C-alpha positions in Angstrom: 68.5 145.2 175.6 68.0 148.7 173.9 70.4 150.8 172.4 72.0 153.3 173.8 70.5 153.1 176.8 72.3 153.5 180.5 71.0 150.6 182.8 71.8 149.9 186.1 72.5 146.3 187.1 72.0 144.1 189.9 74.8 144.3 192.0 75.2 140.1 192.2 74.1 139.8 188.0 77.6 142.4 187.2 79.8 140.7 190.0 78.7 137.1 188.6 78.5 137.9 184.6 79.7 141.2 183.2 82.2 142.8 185.4 86.0 141.1 185.5 87.2 140.1 189.3 89.1 142.9 190.0 86.0 145.4 189.7 84.7 143.4 192.9 87.2 145.1 195.1 86.2 148.6 194.0 82.8 148.1 195.5 82.4 151.0 197.9 78.9 149.9 200.2 75.4 151.2 199.8 76.2 155.0 198.7 77.5 154.0 195.8 76.3 151.7 192.6 78.3 149.8 189.9 76.9 151.2 186.8 77.2 149.3 183.3 76.5 150.9 180.0 76.6 148.4 176.9 77.4 149.6 173.6 75.7 147.9 170.3 76.2 147.8 166.8 74.1 145.7 164.4 72.1 144.4 167.0 75.4 143.0 168.9 77.5 144.2 172.1 80.4 145.7 171.1 81.6 147.0 174.3 80.5 147.8 178.4 81.8 150.6 179.9 81.5 149.8 183.7 82.1 152.1 186.5 81.5 153.1 190.1 79.9 156.1 191.2 76.9 157.7 193.3 73.6 156.4 193.0 72.8 159.6 191.5 75.3 160.3 189.0 74.5 160.0 185.3 77.9 159.3 183.3 75.8 159.8 179.5 74.7 163.1 180.6 77.6 164.3 182.2 80.3 163.4 179.8 78.5 163.0 176.4 81.6 163.3 174.5 83.1 160.5 176.1 80.8 158.3 175.5 79.9 159.0 172.0 83.6 158.8 171.5 83.7 155.5 173.1 80.6 154.1 171.3 82.2 155.7 167.8 85.6 153.7 168.4 84.4 150.6 170.3 81.2 150.1 167.1 84.2 151.1 164.8 86.5 148.4 165.9 83.8 145.5 166.0 82.7 146.7 162.4 86.4 146.8 161.1 87.3 143.4 163.2 83.9 141.9 161.4 84.9 143.0 158.2 88.4 141.5 158.4 87.0 138.3 159.7 84.8 138.5 156.8 87.7 138.9 154.3 89.9 136.7 155.6 87.4 134.2 155.2 86.6 135.4 151.6 90.4 135.0 150.9 90.6 131.4 152.9 87.9 130.1 150.5 89.6 131.7 147.3 92.9 130.7 148.4 91.7 127.0 148.3 90.4 127.2 144.6 92.4 125.8 141.4 92.0 128.9 139.3 93.2 132.1 139.7 91.9 134.9 140.9 92.7 138.6 140.6 90.8 141.9 140.9 91.9 145.3 139.6 91.3 149.0 140.1 90.2 151.6 136.9 93.9 152.0 136.2 94.9 148.2 136.5 96.3 147.7 139.4 95.9 145.2 141.6 94.0 145.1 144.6 94.4 141.0 145.3 94.5 137.7 144.2 94.0 134.7 145.7 97.4 132.1 146.5 97.1 130.4 142.9 97.7 134.0 141.4 100.6 135.1 144.1 102.2 131.9 142.8 102.3 132.2 139.1 103.1 136.2 139.9 106.1 134.6 142.1 104.9 137.3 145.0 105.6 135.4 148.8 101.6 135.9 149.6 98.4 137.3 148.3 98.8 140.4 150.2 102.1 141.5 148.3 99.6 141.6 144.9 98.3 145.2 146.3 99.6 147.9 144.0 101.5 145.8 141.6 100.5 146.1 137.9 101.3 143.5 135.1 104.1 145.5 134.1 105.6 144.3 137.6 105.1 140.9 137.2 104.3 139.6 133.8 106.1 142.3 131.4 106.1 140.4 128.1 102.5 140.3 128.3 101.7 143.2 130.4 100.2 145.6 127.3 98.1 142.3 126.4 96.7 142.3 129.4 95.8 145.8 130.1 94.9 146.0 126.8 91.8 143.8 127.9 91.3 145.3 130.8 90.4 148.9 129.0 88.1 146.9 126.5 86.6 144.9 129.3 85.8 148.3 131.7 85.0 150.8 128.9 82.3 148.5 127.0 81.3 146.5 130.1 81.4 143.4 127.9 82.6 140.3 129.4 85.8 138.9 128.2 85.1 134.8 128.0 87.7 132.4 127.8 90.5 134.2 125.8 93.4 132.0 125.4 96.9 134.2 125.6 100.1 133.0 127.5 101.7 134.0 130.5 105.5 134.2 131.3 107.0 133.7 134.9 110.1 135.6 136.1 111.6 131.9 135.6 111.2 132.1 131.9 108.7 129.2 131.9 105.8 130.5 129.5 102.6 128.8 130.6 98.8 128.8 128.5 95.8 130.3 130.1 91.7 130.3 129.3 91.1 134.0 131.1 87.8 135.5 131.8 87.0 139.3 132.7 84.2 140.7 133.8 83.6 144.8 135.1 82.7 145.7 138.6 80.0 148.3 138.6 78.4 150.1 141.8 74.8 150.5 142.5 75.5 153.9 140.9 76.6 152.3 137.3 80.1 153.4 137.8 82.9 151.1 136.2 85.1 150.7 139.3 87.3 148.2 137.9 87.3 144.3 137.0 88.1 140.8 138.3 89.4 138.0 136.1 89.9 134.4 136.7 91.8 132.0 134.5 92.6 128.2 134.2 96.2 126.8 133.1 95.2 125.2 130.3 99.3 124.6 129.1 98.9 120.8 128.8 95.8 121.1 126.9 97.7 123.1 124.5 100.8 121.1 124.9 98.5 117.5 123.5 96.4 119.8 121.5 100.1 120.6 119.6 101.1 117.2 119.9 97.3 116.0 118.1 98.1 118.7 115.6 101.8 117.6 115.0 100.2 113.7 114.7 97.8 115.1 112.6 99.8 116.5 109.8 102.1 113.5 110.0 99.0 111.1 109.7 98.1 113.5 106.7 101.3 113.9 104.7 101.7 109.7 105.4 98.4 109.8 103.6 99.3 111.5 101.2 102.9 110.0 100.7 100.6 106.1 100.5 98.0 107.9 98.0 100.8 109.3 95.4 102.7 105.2 95.9 99.5 103.8 95.1 98.6 106.2 92.2 102.1 105.1 90.9 102.2 101.7 91.5 98.6 101.4 89.8 100.0 103.8 87.0 102.9 101.3 86.7 100.4 98.4 87.2 98.5 99.8 84.0 101.3 100.1 82.2 102.2 96.2 83.0 98.8 95.6 81.9 98.8 96.9 78.5 102.0 95.2 78.2 100.7 91.9 79.2 97.6 92.4 76.7 100.2 93.3 74.1 102.3 89.9 74.6 98.9 88.3 74.8 97.9 89.5 71.6 101.2 88.7 70.1 100.9 84.9 71.7 97.9 84.8 70.0 99.0 85.4 66.7 102.0 83.8 66.9 99.7 80.6 68.3 97.4 82.2 65.1 100.6 81.5 63.1 101.7 78.5 64.0 98.6 76.6 63.8 98.1 78.2 60.1 101.1 77.3 59.3 100.2 73.2 60.5 97.2 73.8 58.7 99.2 74.7 55.7 101.4 71.8 56.1 98.8 69.4 56.2 96.8 71.2 53.3 100.0 71.4 51.4 100.1 67.3 51.7 96.4 67.1 50.6 96.7 68.9 47.8 99.8 67.0 46.5 97.9 63.8 46.0 95.0 65.0 43.9 98.0 67.1 42.0 100.1 64.5 41.4 97.0 62.0 40.3 96.0 65.0 37.8 99.9 65.0 36.5 99.9 61.6 36.0 96.7 61.7 34.3 97.9 64.4 32.1 100.9 62.5 31.3 98.9 59.3 30.5 96.6 61.7 28.4 100.5 62.6 26.2 100.7 59.2 25.8 97.6 58.3 24.6 97.2 61.5 22.4 101.1 60.4 20.9 99.9 56.6 20.0 96.8 58.0 18.5 98.5 60.4 16.3 101.4 57.4 15.2 98.1 55.2 14.5 96.5 57.9 12.3 99.8 58.8 10.6 100.5 54.4 10.1 97.4 53.8 8.6 96.9 51.4 12.1 94.1 52.9 13.3 91.4 50.9 13.9 87.7 51.6 14.9 88.0 49.2 17.7 92.0 50.8 18.8 90.2 54.7 18.2 87.4 53.3 20.7 89.6 51.9 23.1 92.2 55.6 23.5 89.4 57.1 23.5 87.6 55.9 26.7 90.9 56.1 28.0 91.4 59.4 27.6 88.0 60.2 28.9 89.0 58.1 31.2 92.0 60.2 32.4 90.2 63.5 32.0 87.5 62.7 34.6 90.5 61.7 37.0 92.5 64.8 36.1 89.0 67.3 36.5 88.0 65.1 39.9 91.6 65.4 41.8 91.5 69.2 40.3 88.5 70.0 41.8 89.5 68.4 44.9 92.5 70.5 45.3 90.8 73.6 44.3 88.1 72.6 47.6 90.9 72.1 49.6 92.6 75.7 48.8 89.1 77.3 49.2 88.3 75.6 52.3 91.8 76.9 53.8 91.5 80.1 52.3 87.8 80.2 54.3 89.6 79.3 57.3 92.7 81.7 57.3 90.7 84.5 56.9 88.0 84.1 59.8 90.8 83.6 62.0 92.5 87.3 61.0 89.5 88.8 61.1 86.4 89.2 63.1 83.9 90.4 61.3 80.9 88.9 61.4 79.7 86.6 58.4 76.7 85.1 57.5 77.3 81.3 56.9 75.6 78.0 56.3 75.8 76.1 59.2 76.3 72.4 57.6 78.6 73.4 54.9 80.8 75.9 57.0 80.9 72.5 59.0 81.6 70.2 56.2 84.6 72.7 54.8 86.3 72.7 58.3 86.6 69.3 58.5 87.6 68.6 55.0 89.9 71.5 55.7 91.5 69.4 59.0 90.8 66.4 57.7 95.0 65.9 57.0 95.7 66.8 60.4 93.2 64.0 61.7 94.9 61.2 59.6 98.3 62.5 61.0 97.1 62.0 64.5 95.0 58.7 63.6 
């Protein structure tokens, strides 16, 4: 069917398909004809004009002004109805989205939103947002939002994932992750912006709790480290005290062992010294007898020889016992020096062992 043409429809087709039932009552006969004029817009029939007139009547030529007025009214009504259906469809889709969606004009005045946004704005429905500004619904953050709008529209740069607060009329504050983009016409003119945001309040709460837990953990680690450091210092002090006690005990043990050795050596020295004293006493007696014999003139060769032998034996006995006592003292001194000094020393092993055995002989004899 072509646009803007007047067609004479077959009577039966018109009566059965196109015309309402009441038009069948005004059909007059062969001298008159039912005319149907379709009005087409964008390829769709948007209306029909049907009338009964003589067969020679031409409505379009006779009533051209009325024809074009009807055409304009029907076409505009159709386009408006179609646009409303599209808008309702878009609005339904937007209302199903969990994200908040809104759009503003160049003056940051709201032109529309979805249902989720209208709930945050404490409005009954999305249509109530038209003509509203941020000062009306979010006064505490209005300047922040309008500043972001101005920057987005002036720089034409997208604002992506900006985290910002939003205080509702009930006093509750939530956190948003907002994105905004400028609306640019085909003539490259910015006429407004469209924005979306998600409610990240729960995420911010979790992040805050994690931050608190992290700080508490760091503090606990710091406190524990301090405690361990103090414990380490105390342990070092205890170890030093133990070392000092150990050294003292070692010295005490050394002195005790040295005391035992001194007692044994003293006992061992007493024997040769006692023999030497006895020998010296005997020498004194022999010298006195020899002197008396010489003075009395009774000294014979035999007596003199006997006295000399006894003197020689006593001297030898005294000398051997004094040498033994000297060896004991020397060995004792050597051991005492070795126990009190850690300096390296060159020794003859056989002689060194012999001297140790000789010095420890008194202790061995006591244990036996």
